[in-house]
N, CA, C and O atoms as CSV, one atom per row, in Angstrom:
chain,resi,resn,atom,element,x,y,z
A,1,UNK,N,N,-17.840,-41.834,69.209
A,1,UNK,CA,C,-17.669,-42.935,68.791
A,1,UNK,C,C,-17.120,-42.874,67.394
A,1,UNK,O,O,-17.665,-42.032,66.680
A,2,UNK,N,N,-16.116,-43.617,66.824
A,2,UNK,CA,C,-15.400,-43.738,65.816
A,2,UNK,C,C,-15.833,-44.850,64.863
A,2,UNK,O,O,-15.735,-46.035,65.185
A,3,UNK,N,N,-16.265,-44.489,63.804
A,3,UNK,CA,C,-16.671,-45.835,62.804
A,3,UNK,C,C,-15.711,-45.802,61.598
A,3,UNK,O,O,-15.446,-44.892,60.813
A,4,UNK,N,N,-15.295,-47.002,61.685
A,4,UNK,CA,C,-14.059,-47.382,60.658
A,4,UNK,C,C,-14.923,-47.687,59.307
A,4,UNK,O,O,-16.070,-48.127,59.379
A,5,UNK,N,N,-14.300,-47.427,58.129
A,5,UNK,CA,C,-14.413,-47.559,56.802
A,5,UNK,C,C,-13.779,-48.522,55.864
A,5,UNK,O,O,-12.889,-48.199,55.077
A,6,UNK,N,N,-14.308,-49.799,55.987
A,6,UNK,CA,C,-13.459,-50.639,55.156
A,6,UNK,C,C,-12.470,-49.896,54.196
A,6,UNK,O,O,-12.816,-48.790,53.780
A,7,UNK,N,N,-11.236,-50.433,53.803
A,7,UNK,CA,C,-10.482,-49.766,52.816
A,7,UNK,C,C,-11.046,-50.092,51.727
A,7,UNK,O,O,-11.086,-49.106,50.991
A,8,UNK,N,N,-11.598,-51.177,51.164
A,8,UNK,CA,C,-12.224,-51.405,49.932
A,8,UNK,C,C,-13.172,-50.376,49.473
A,8,UNK,O,O,-13.086,-49.913,48.335
A,9,UNK,N,N,-14.049,-50.009,50.291
A,9,UNK,CA,C,-15.185,-49.039,50.086
A,9,UNK,C,C,-14.351,-47.544,49.498
A,9,UNK,O,O,-14.745,-46.761,48.634
A,10,UNK,N,N,-13.254,-47.507,50.205
A,10,UNK,CA,C,-12.771,-46.028,50.140
A,10,UNK,C,C,-12.030,-46.162,48.787
A,10,UNK,O,O,-12.140,-45.270,47.945
A,11,UNK,N,N,-11.197,-47.378,48.543
A,11,UNK,CA,C,-10.674,-47.371,47.060
A,11,UNK,C,C,-11.622,-47.329,46.192
A,11,UNK,O,O,-11.471,-46.551,45.250
A,12,UNK,N,N,-12.706,-48.046,46.256
A,12,UNK,CA,C,-13.544,-48.289,45.096
A,12,UNK,C,C,-14.436,-46.915,44.897
A,12,UNK,O,O,-14.743,-46.537,43.766
A,13,UNK,N,N,-14.763,-46.317,45.891
A,13,UNK,CA,C,-15.394,-44.907,45.812
A,13,UNK,C,C,-14.182,-43.732,45.046
A,13,UNK,O,O,-14.518,-42.861,44.244
A,14,UNK,N,N,-13.099,-43.916,45.407
A,14,UNK,CA,C,-12.317,-43.244,44.953
A,14,UNK,C,C,-12.135,-43.432,43.210
A,14,UNK,O,O,-11.994,-42.539,42.374
A,15,UNK,N,N,-12.188,-44.783,43.026
A,15,UNK,CA,C,-12.032,-45.200,41.408
A,15,UNK,C,C,-13.201,-44.614,40.955
A,15,UNK,O,O,-13.017,-43.779,40.069
A,16,UNK,N,N,-14.573,-44.834,41.360
A,16,UNK,CA,C,-15.497,-44.127,40.799
A,16,UNK,C,C,-15.477,-42.910,40.651
A,16,UNK,O,O,-15.696,-42.474,39.521
A,17,UNK,N,N,-15.238,-42.092,41.624
A,17,UNK,CA,C,-15.157,-40.606,41.412
A,17,UNK,C,C,-13.965,-40.406,40.330
A,17,UNK,O,O,-14.214,-39.586,39.446
A,18,UNK,N,N,-12.903,-40.946,40.291
A,18,UNK,CA,C,-11.754,-40.651,39.204
A,18,UNK,C,C,-12.068,-40.935,37.822
A,18,UNK,O,O,-11.594,-40.275,36.897
A,19,UNK,N,N,-13.017,-42.103,37.636
A,19,UNK,CA,C,-13.624,-42.424,36.317
A,19,UNK,C,C,-14.559,-41.473,35.866
A,19,UNK,O,O,-14.617,-41.052,34.711
A,20,UNK,N,N,-15.292,-41.143,36.802
A,20,UNK,CA,C,-16.459,-39.848,36.510
A,20,UNK,C,C,-15.467,-38.455,35.944
A,20,UNK,O,O,-15.702,-37.766,34.951
A,21,UNK,N,N,-14.641,-38.351,36.641
A,21,UNK,CA,C,-13.778,-36.987,36.358
A,21,UNK,C,C,-13.440,-37.235,34.980
A,21,UNK,O,O,-13.858,-36.485,34.098
A,22,UNK,N,N,-12.674,-38.289,34.718
A,22,UNK,CA,C,-12.141,-38.548,33.452
A,22,UNK,C,C,-13.272,-38.673,32.256
A,22,UNK,O,O,-13.093,-38.267,31.108
A,23,UNK,N,N,-14.242,-39.190,32.649
A,23,UNK,CA,C,-15.400,-39.269,31.359
A,23,UNK,C,C,-15.946,-37.850,31.149
A,23,UNK,O,O,-16.388,-37.486,30.060
A,24,UNK,N,N,-15.896,-37.039,32.267
A,24,UNK,CA,C,-16.690,-35.807,31.997
A,24,UNK,C,C,-15.337,-34.593,31.154
A,24,UNK,O,O,-15.506,-33.851,30.187
A,25,UNK,N,N,-14.123,-34.804,31.958
A,25,UNK,CA,C,-13.005,-34.211,31.191
A,25,UNK,C,C,-13.036,-34.273,29.519
A,25,UNK,O,O,-12.831,-33.344,28.737
A,26,UNK,N,N,-13.377,-35.752,29.208
A,26,UNK,CA,C,-12.941,-36.062,27.997
A,26,UNK,C,C,-14.217,-35.865,26.783
A,26,UNK,O,O,-14.119,-35.575,25.590
A,27,UNK,N,N,-15.376,-36.141,27.599
A,27,UNK,CA,C,-16.452,-36.127,26.468
A,27,UNK,C,C,-17.549,-34.892,26.899
A,27,UNK,O,O,-18.745,-35.064,26.665
A,28,UNK,N,N,-17.191,-33.961,27.376
A,28,UNK,CA,C,-18.095,-32.915,27.559
A,28,UNK,C,C,-19.074,-32.595,26.810
A,28,UNK,O,O,-20.250,-32.483,27.157
A,29,UNK,N,N,-18.373,-32.351,25.176
A,29,UNK,CA,C,-19.148,-31.900,24.219
A,29,UNK,C,C,-19.887,-33.127,23.508
A,29,UNK,O,O,-20.922,-32.833,22.909
A,30,UNK,N,N,-19.585,-34.134,23.502
A,30,UNK,CA,C,-20.233,-35.432,23.037
A,30,UNK,C,C,-21.525,-35.337,23.865
A,30,UNK,O,O,-22.601,-35.357,23.267
A,31,UNK,N,N,-21.491,-35.246,25.064
A,31,UNK,CA,C,-22.495,-35.206,26.176
A,31,UNK,C,C,-23.650,-34.023,25.645
A,31,UNK,O,O,-24.851,-34.230,25.473
A,32,UNK,N,N,-23.100,-33.059,25.494
A,32,UNK,CA,C,-24.052,-31.916,25.051
A,32,UNK,C,C,-24.477,-32.164,23.443
A,32,UNK,O,O,-25.003,-31.239,22.823
A,33,UNK,N,N,-24.250,-33.320,22.869
A,33,UNK,CA,C,-24.948,-33.628,21.702
A,33,UNK,C,C,-24.239,-33.032,20.491
A,33,UNK,O,O,-24.881,-32.965,19.443
A,34,UNK,N,N,-22.785,-32.523,20.529
A,34,UNK,CA,C,-21.888,-31.768,19.522
A,34,UNK,C,C,-21.078,-33.154,18.560
A,34,UNK,O,O,-20.817,-34.271,19.007
A,35,UNK,N,N,-20.869,-32.750,17.450
A,35,UNK,CA,C,-20.318,-33.663,16.648
A,35,UNK,C,C,-18.586,-33.421,17.239
A,35,UNK,O,O,-18.243,-32.241,17.325
A,36,UNK,N,N,-17.713,-34.311,17.565
A,36,UNK,CA,C,-16.514,-34.227,17.403
A,36,UNK,C,C,-15.629,-35.366,16.816
A,36,UNK,O,O,-16.074,-36.514,16.828
A,37,UNK,N,N,-14.631,-35.151,16.402
A,37,UNK,CA,C,-13.676,-35.863,15.687
A,37,UNK,C,C,-12.327,-35.967,16.429
A,37,UNK,O,O,-11.877,-34.928,16.915
A,38,UNK,N,N,-11.600,-37.182,16.572
A,38,UNK,CA,C,-10.341,-37.393,17.438
A,38,UNK,C,C,-9.234,-37.028,16.150
A,38,UNK,O,O,-9.207,-37.487,15.008
A,39,UNK,N,N,-8.274,-35.939,16.865
A,39,UNK,CA,C,-7.408,-35.697,15.866
A,39,UNK,C,C,-6.548,-36.842,15.491
A,39,UNK,O,O,-6.128,-37.070,14.356
A,40,UNK,N,N,-6.300,-37.626,16.696
A,40,UNK,CA,C,-5.172,-38.992,16.257
A,40,UNK,C,C,-5.830,-39.910,15.099
A,40,UNK,O,O,-5.088,-40.752,14.593
A,41,UNK,N,N,-7.277,-39.808,14.601
A,41,UNK,CA,C,-7.662,-40.410,13.636
A,41,UNK,C,C,-7.571,-39.923,12.530
A,41,UNK,O,O,-7.691,-40.584,11.498
A,42,UNK,N,N,-7.293,-38.412,12.580
A,42,UNK,CA,C,-7.447,-37.504,11.181
A,42,UNK,C,C,-6.229,-37.820,10.055
A,42,UNK,O,O,-5.101,-37.429,10.355
A,43,UNK,N,N,-6.420,-38.510,8.782
A,43,UNK,CA,C,-5.627,-38.665,7.905
A,43,UNK,C,C,-5.014,-37.569,7.096
A,43,UNK,O,O,-3.830,-37.266,6.955
A,44,UNK,N,N,-6.317,-36.943,6.500
A,44,UNK,CA,C,-6.110,-35.877,5.474
A,44,UNK,C,C,-7.064,-35.076,5.701
A,44,UNK,O,O,-8.170,-35.494,6.043
A,45,UNK,N,N,-6.725,-33.472,5.509
A,45,UNK,CA,C,-7.664,-32.602,5.354
A,45,UNK,C,C,-7.600,-31.980,4.170
A,45,UNK,O,O,-6.490,-32.049,3.643
A,46,UNK,N,N,-8.641,-31.240,3.420
A,46,UNK,CA,C,-8.578,-30.666,2.246
A,46,UNK,C,C,-9.631,-29.434,2.345
A,46,UNK,O,O,-10.783,-29.692,2.696
A,47,UNK,N,N,-9.323,-28.342,2.097
A,47,UNK,CA,C,-10.052,-27.245,2.153
A,47,UNK,C,C,-10.994,-27.189,0.724
A,47,UNK,O,O,-10.756,-27.785,-0.327
A,48,UNK,N,N,-11.945,-26.434,0.978
A,48,UNK,CA,C,-12.765,-26.285,-0.095
A,48,UNK,C,C,-12.360,-24.999,-1.087
A,48,UNK,O,O,-12.193,-23.919,-0.521
A,49,UNK,N,N,-12.220,-25.051,-2.323
A,49,UNK,CA,C,-11.507,-24.050,-2.928
A,49,UNK,C,C,-12.179,-22.596,-2.871
A,49,UNK,O,O,-11.603,-21.633,-3.376
A,50,UNK,N,N,-13.293,-22.491,-2.301
A,50,UNK,CA,C,-14.033,-21.424,-1.982
A,50,UNK,C,C,-13.803,-20.949,-0.435
A,50,UNK,O,O,-14.345,-19.941,0.020
A,51,UNK,N,N,-13.137,-21.597,0.142
A,51,UNK,CA,C,-12.711,-21.317,1.876
A,51,UNK,C,C,-14.123,-21.354,2.595
A,51,UNK,O,O,-14.296,-20.465,3.430
A,52,UNK,N,N,-15.042,-22.153,2.415
A,52,UNK,CA,C,-16.386,-22.270,3.275
A,52,UNK,C,C,-16.468,-23.538,3.982
A,52,UNK,O,O,-17.393,-23.889,4.715
A,53,UNK,N,N,-15.154,-24.358,3.626
A,53,UNK,CA,C,-15.450,-25.911,4.382
A,53,UNK,C,C,-14.195,-26.755,4.200
A,53,UNK,O,O,-13.509,-26.754,3.178
A,54,UNK,N,N,-13.986,-27.407,5.191
A,54,UNK,CA,C,-12.780,-28.167,5.417
A,54,UNK,C,C,-13.528,-29.952,5.145
A,54,UNK,O,O,-14.519,-30.332,5.767
A,55,UNK,N,N,-12.930,-30.653,4.309
A,55,UNK,CA,C,-13.095,-32.130,4.592
A,55,UNK,C,C,-11.878,-32.802,5.145
A,55,UNK,O,O,-10.695,-32.497,4.992
A,56,UNK,N,N,-12.403,-33.753,5.798
A,56,UNK,CA,C,-11.539,-34.597,6.804
A,56,UNK,C,C,-11.747,-36.186,6.541
A,56,UNK,O,O,-12.776,-36.843,6.698
A,57,UNK,N,N,-10.649,-36.551,6.159
A,57,UNK,CA,C,-10.563,-38.115,5.745
A,57,UNK,C,C,-10.055,-38.563,7.044
A,57,UNK,O,O,-9.044,-38.052,7.525
A,58,UNK,N,N,-10.865,-39.718,7.781
A,58,UNK,CA,C,-10.365,-40.325,8.725
A,58,UNK,C,C,-9.715,-41.830,8.751
A,58,UNK,O,O,-10.351,-42.668,8.113
A,59,UNK,N,N,-8.871,-42.144,9.219
A,59,UNK,CA,C,-8.515,-43.430,9.128
A,59,UNK,C,C,-9.212,-44.662,9.324
A,59,UNK,O,O,-8.652,-45.758,9.351
A,60,UNK,N,N,-10.714,-44.431,9.493
A,60,UNK,CA,C,-11.268,-45.586,9.473
A,60,UNK,C,C,-12.321,-45.724,8.247
A,60,UNK,O,O,-13.252,-46.523,8.152
A,61,UNK,N,N,-11.822,-44.501,7.139
A,61,UNK,CA,C,-12.199,-44.644,6.045
A,61,UNK,C,C,-13.341,-43.711,5.591
A,61,UNK,O,O,-13.651,-43.435,4.432
A,62,UNK,N,N,-14.071,-43.156,7.078
A,62,UNK,CA,C,-15.179,-42.180,6.993
A,62,UNK,C,C,-14.349,-40.634,6.301
A,62,UNK,O,O,-13.168,-40.299,6.214
A,63,UNK,N,N,-15.399,-40.108,5.980
A,63,UNK,CA,C,-14.989,-38.594,5.389
A,63,UNK,C,C,-16.266,-37.572,6.076
A,63,UNK,O,O,-17.474,-37.753,5.922
A,64,UNK,N,N,-15.714,-36.650,6.734
A,64,UNK,CA,C,-16.341,-35.585,7.313
A,64,UNK,C,C,-16.069,-34.363,6.760
A,64,UNK,O,O,-14.916,-34.053,6.459
A,65,UNK,N,N,-17.294,-33.408,6.543
A,65,UNK,CA,C,-17.062,-31.967,6.319
A,65,UNK,C,C,-17.305,-31.150,7.365
A,65,UNK,O,O,-18.075,-31.400,8.293
A,66,UNK,N,N,-16.535,-29.997,7.197
A,66,UNK,CA,C,-16.915,-29.063,8.423
A,66,UNK,C,C,-17.225,-27.604,7.673
A,66,UNK,O,O,-16.411,-27.171,6.857
A,67,UNK,N,N,-18.416,-26.888,7.985
A,67,UNK,CA,C,-19.040,-25.556,7.324
A,67,UNK,C,C,-18.307,-24.762,8.231
A,67,UNK,O,O,-18.664,-24.675,9.405
A,68,UNK,N,N,-17.317,-24.178,7.796
A,68,UNK,CA,C,-16.504,-22.873,8.316
A,68,UNK,C,C,-17.630,-21.766,8.870
A,68,UNK,O,O,-18.644,-21.518,8.218
A,69,UNK,N,N,-17.420,-21.320,9.767
A,69,UNK,CA,C,-18.497,-20.085,10.371
A,69,UNK,C,C,-18.343,-18.881,9.605
A,69,UNK,O,O,-18.857,-17.844,10.024
A,70,UNK,N,N,-17.707,-18.896,8.552
A,70,UNK,CA,C,-17.458,-17.785,7.615
A,70,UNK,C,C,-16.409,-18.167,6.662
A,70,UNK,O,O,-15.899,-19.273,6.841
A,71,UNK,N,N,-15.921,-17.320,5.502
A,71,UNK,CA,C,-15.172,-17.661,4.412
A,71,UNK,C,C,-13.812,-17.582,4.878
A,71,UNK,O,O,-13.606,-16.884,5.871
A,72,UNK,N,N,-12.667,-18.294,4.224
A,72,UNK,CA,C,-11.419,-18.781,4.856
A,72,UNK,C,C,-10.722,-18.782,3.691
A,72,UNK,O,O,-9.979,-19.739,3.471
A,73,UNK,N,N,-10.818,-17.857,2.860
A,73,UNK,CA,C,-10.191,-17.955,1.241
A,73,UNK,C,C,-8.717,-18.516,1.463
A,73,UNK,O,O,-8.356,-19.589,0.979
A,74,UNK,N,N,-7.901,-17.701,2.232
A,74,UNK,CA,C,-6.355,-18.285,2.323
A,74,UNK,C,C,-6.000,-19.965,2.662
A,74,UNK,O,O,-4.896,-20.484,2.493
A,75,UNK,N,N,-7.187,-20.629,3.160
A,75,UNK,CA,C,-6.717,-21.935,3.378
A,75,UNK,C,C,-6.374,-22.792,2.288
A,75,UNK,O,O,-5.654,-23.777,2.449
A,76,UNK,N,N,-6.865,-22.456,1.165
A,76,UNK,CA,C,-6.581,-23.314,-0.371
A,76,UNK,C,C,-5.075,-22.981,-0.721
A,76,UNK,O,O,-4.385,-23.635,-1.502
A,77,UNK,N,N,-4.724,-21.997,-0.105
A,77,UNK,CA,C,-2.981,-21.735,-0.660
A,77,UNK,C,C,-1.515,-22.386,0.612
A,77,UNK,O,O,-0.356,-22.799,0.589
A,78,UNK,N,N,-2.816,-22.027,1.721
A,78,UNK,CA,C,-1.299,-22.083,2.797
A,78,UNK,C,C,-1.513,-23.291,3.841
A,78,UNK,O,O,-0.477,-23.611,4.422
A,79,UNK,N,N,-2.439,-23.876,4.118
A,79,UNK,CA,C,-2.722,-24.849,4.865
A,79,UNK,C,C,-3.156,-23.908,6.423
A,79,UNK,O,O,-3.302,-22.688,6.485
A,80,UNK,N,N,-3.298,-24.950,7.631
A,80,UNK,CA,C,-3.727,-24.486,8.541
A,80,UNK,C,C,-2.748,-24.785,9.963
A,80,UNK,O,O,-1.627,-25.242,9.743
A,81,UNK,N,N,-3.100,-24.567,11.227
A,81,UNK,CA,C,-2.441,-24.826,12.400
A,81,UNK,C,C,-3.485,-24.895,13.523
A,81,UNK,O,O,-4.342,-24.020,13.396
A,82,UNK,N,N,-3.633,-25.617,14.486
A,82,UNK,CA,C,-4.416,-25.636,15.530
A,82,UNK,C,C,-3.915,-26.064,16.836
A,82,UNK,O,O,-2.947,-26.824,16.859
A,83,UNK,N,N,-4.383,-25.723,17.782
A,83,UNK,CA,C,-3.893,-26.121,19.154
A,83,UNK,C,C,-4.996,-26.784,19.679
A,83,UNK,O,O,-6.016,-26.096,19.700
A,84,UNK,N,N,-5.100,-27.979,20.134
A,84,UNK,CA,C,-6.172,-28.877,20.723
A,84,UNK,C,C,-6.044,-28.970,22.249
A,84,UNK,O,O,-5.311,-29.856,22.687
A,85,UNK,N,N,-6.619,-28.229,23.032
A,85,UNK,CA,C,-6.350,-28.125,24.477
A,85,UNK,C,C,-7.333,-28.921,25.223
A,85,UNK,O,O,-7.724,-28.347,26.239
A,86,UNK,N,N,-7.875,-30.148,24.997
A,86,UNK,CA,C,-8.530,-30.936,25.834
A,86,UNK,C,C,-7.751,-32.420,25.855
A,86,UNK,O,O,-7.018,-32.857,24.968
A,87,UNK,N,N,-8.079,-33.010,26.992
A,87,UNK,CA,C,-7.817,-34.141,27.071
A,87,UNK,C,C,-7.878,-35.411,26.012
A,87,UNK,O,O,-6.907,-36.151,25.849
A,88,UNK,N,N,-8.790,-35.531,25.501
A,88,UNK,CA,C,-9.256,-36.231,24.434
A,88,UNK,C,C,-8.770,-36.141,23.228
A,88,UNK,O,O,-8.878,-37.075,22.433
A,89,UNK,N,N,-8.255,-35.169,22.971
A,89,UNK,CA,C,-7.657,-34.653,21.773
A,89,UNK,C,C,-8.705,-34.650,20.403
A,89,UNK,O,O,-8.407,-35.013,19.265
A,90,UNK,N,N,-9.895,-34.174,20.839
A,90,UNK,CA,C,-10.770,-33.834,19.722
A,90,UNK,C,C,-11.195,-32.663,19.535
A,90,UNK,O,O,-11.048,-31.807,20.408
A,91,UNK,N,N,-11.833,-32.390,18.305
A,91,UNK,CA,C,-11.870,-31.183,17.760
A,91,UNK,C,C,-13.792,-31.367,17.700
A,91,UNK,O,O,-14.377,-32.376,17.308
A,92,UNK,N,N,-14.362,-30.249,18.141
A,92,UNK,CA,C,-15.718,-30.595,18.134
A,92,UNK,C,C,-16.409,-29.409,17.437
A,92,UNK,O,O,-15.695,-28.418,17.287
A,93,UNK,N,N,-17.734,-29.333,16.965
A,93,UNK,CA,C,-18.550,-28.445,16.477
A,93,UNK,C,C,-18.128,-27.310,17.173
A,93,UNK,O,O,-17.781,-27.277,18.354
A,94,UNK,N,N,-18.184,-26.210,16.239
A,94,UNK,CA,C,-18.204,-24.808,16.916
A,94,UNK,C,C,-17.242,-24.272,17.963
A,94,UNK,O,O,-17.287,-23.172,18.513
A,95,UNK,N,N,-16.409,-25.202,18.126
A,95,UNK,CA,C,-15.330,-24.907,19.252
A,95,UNK,C,C,-13.809,-24.633,18.964
A,95,UNK,O,O,-12.977,-24.300,19.807
A,96,UNK,N,N,-13.605,-24.824,17.681
A,96,UNK,CA,C,-12.337,-24.865,17.152
A,96,UNK,C,C,-11.650,-23.536,16.466
A,96,UNK,O,O,-12.123,-23.253,15.365
A,97,UNK,N,N,-10.827,-22.861,16.850
A,97,UNK,CA,C,-10.020,-21.971,15.966
A,97,UNK,C,C,-9.003,-22.360,15.296
A,97,UNK,O,O,-8.145,-22.946,15.956
A,98,UNK,N,N,-8.795,-22.212,14.082
A,98,UNK,CA,C,-7.705,-22.525,13.235
A,98,UNK,C,C,-7.182,-21.016,12.649
A,98,UNK,O,O,-7.842,-20.031,12.318
A,99,UNK,N,N,-5.678,-21.260,12.663
A,99,UNK,CA,C,-4.754,-20.332,11.921
A,99,UNK,C,C,-4.245,-20.703,10.541
A,99,UNK,O,O,-3.663,-21.778,10.391
A,100,UNK,N,N,-4.431,-19.878,9.535
A,100,UNK,CA,C,-3.537,-19.940,8.375
A,100,UNK,C,C,-2.298,-19.956,8.346
A,100,UNK,O,O,-1.788,-18.874,8.635
A,101,UNK,N,N,-1.549,-20.844,8.086
A,101,UNK,CA,C,0.106,-20.951,8.339
A,101,UNK,C,C,0.810,-19.239,7.622
A,101,UNK,O,O,1.328,-18.398,8.357
A,102,UNK,N,N,0.699,-19.116,6.556
A,102,UNK,CA,C,1.324,-18.015,6.184
A,102,UNK,C,C,0.570,-16.328,6.412
A,102,UNK,O,O,1.117,-15.302,6.815
A,103,UNK,N,N,-0.588,-16.511,6.060
A,103,UNK,CA,C,-1.534,-15.408,6.191
A,103,UNK,C,C,-1.670,-15.072,7.522
A,103,UNK,O,O,-1.670,-13.861,7.742
A,104,UNK,N,N,-1.775,-15.735,8.381
A,104,UNK,CA,C,-2.411,-15.537,9.983
A,104,UNK,C,C,-3.673,-15.400,10.039
A,104,UNK,O,O,-4.209,-15.046,11.089
A,105,UNK,N,N,-4.472,-15.690,8.766
A,105,UNK,CA,C,-6.160,-15.558,8.888
A,105,UNK,C,C,-6.377,-16.546,9.994
A,105,UNK,O,O,-5.655,-17.526,10.182
A,106,UNK,N,N,-7.518,-16.189,10.780
A,106,UNK,CA,C,-8.188,-16.837,11.471
A,106,UNK,C,C,-9.390,-17.418,11.109
A,106,UNK,O,O,-10.085,-16.672,10.418
A,107,UNK,N,N,-9.900,-18.588,11.367
A,107,UNK,CA,C,-11.197,-19.296,11.007
A,107,UNK,C,C,-11.619,-19.750,12.134
A,107,UNK,O,O,-10.949,-19.831,13.163
A,108,UNK,N,N,-12.956,-20.126,11.965
A,108,UNK,CA,C,-13.564,-20.858,13.183
A,108,UNK,C,C,-14.531,-21.947,12.353
A,108,UNK,O,O,-15.210,-21.675,11.363
A,109,UNK,N,N,-14.435,-23.091,12.932
A,109,UNK,CA,C,-14.895,-24.422,12.765
A,109,UNK,C,C,-16.284,-24.264,12.904
A,109,UNK,O,O,-16.664,-23.482,13.775
A,110,UNK,N,N,-17.320,-24.991,12.055
A,110,UNK,CA,C,-18.831,-24.894,12.360
A,110,UNK,C,C,-18.998,-26.342,12.736
A,110,UNK,O,O,-18.270,-27.092,13.387
A,111,UNK,N,N,-20.365,-26.557,12.042
A,111,UNK,CA,C,-20.793,-28.171,12.426
A,111,UNK,C,C,-20.052,-28.995,11.373
A,111,UNK,O,O,-19.719,-28.599,10.256
A,112,UNK,N,N,-19.831,-30.290,11.943
A,112,UNK,CA,C,-19.279,-31.239,11.008
A,112,UNK,C,C,-20.532,-32.165,10.646
A,112,UNK,O,O,-21.528,-32.301,11.356
A,113,UNK,N,N,-20.274,-32.843,9.277
A,113,UNK,CA,C,-21.372,-33.112,8.563
A,113,UNK,C,C,-20.650,-34.763,8.041
A,113,UNK,O,O,-19.758,-34.798,7.193
A,114,UNK,N,N,-21.185,-35.996,8.676
A,114,UNK,CA,C,-20.675,-36.805,8.003
A,114,UNK,C,C,-20.834,-37.240,6.565
A,114,UNK,O,O,-21.996,-37.565,6.321
A,115,UNK,N,N,-19.795,-37.368,5.280
A,115,UNK,CA,C,-20.057,-37.222,3.958
A,115,UNK,C,C,-20.068,-39.023,3.691
A,115,UNK,O,O,-20.969,-39.601,3.082
A,116,UNK,N,N,-19.022,-39.611,4.216
A,116,UNK,CA,C,-18.820,-41.130,3.866
A,116,UNK,C,C,-18.701,-41.711,5.159
A,116,UNK,O,O,-17.966,-41.209,6.009
A,117,UNK,N,N,-19.460,-42.865,5.389
A,117,UNK,CA,C,-19.438,-43.633,6.715
A,117,UNK,C,C,-18.134,-44.575,6.735
A,117,UNK,O,O,-17.600,-44.905,5.676
A,118,UNK,N,N,-17.701,-44.945,7.842
A,118,UNK,CA,C,-16.559,-45.808,8.125
A,118,UNK,C,C,-16.684,-47.000,7.251
A,118,UNK,O,O,-17.828,-47.378,6.998
A,119,UNK,N,N,-15.620,-47.684,6.725
A,119,UNK,CA,C,-15.516,-48.818,5.816
A,119,UNK,C,C,-16.480,-50.024,6.771
A,119,UNK,O,O,-16.292,-50.236,7.969
A,120,UNK,N,N,-17.321,-50.584,6.077
A,120,UNK,CA,C,-17.947,-51.650,6.756
A,120,UNK,C,C,-19.459,-51.186,7.490
A,120,UNK,O,O,-20.330,-51.966,7.876
A,121,UNK,N,N,-19.487,-49.830,7.551
A,121,UNK,CA,C,-20.650,-49.249,8.562
A,121,UNK,C,C,-21.611,-48.426,7.521
A,121,UNK,O,O,-21.280,-47.580,6.690
A,122,UNK,N,N,-22.609,-48.828,7.762
A,122,UNK,CA,C,-23.816,-47.950,7.035
A,122,UNK,C,C,-24.107,-46.521,7.558
A,122,UNK,O,O,-23.793,-46.376,8.739
A,123,UNK,N,N,-24.609,-45.488,6.980
A,123,UNK,CA,C,-24.710,-44.624,7.960
A,123,UNK,C,C,-26.333,-44.278,8.522
A,123,UNK,O,O,-26.511,-43.477,9.440
């Protein structure tokens, strides 16, 4: 005996599955309780003079500090580059490696801490 499944149920099941896969791919770190920033919302970055942190100014007015997992003294002179390889374009706690442009020094991001809330929002 062959049972026919209405096409609406098949399509809605496929849509739910696709949505779950998308959410899982974009937000795995957020689900694990990690702090993440979207790169498209970053306006400016400033390294600490001693090479221990980077301050991220966001388009919404919020300011975040990332305490690096070690000193990265060349940051103050040369800036950095990174490659973000996730579909959400996010940079998360303890997951991103950056490279200082001229020296090639490798630095690892640590935890993000919000310094200033977004405009119009209290912390």
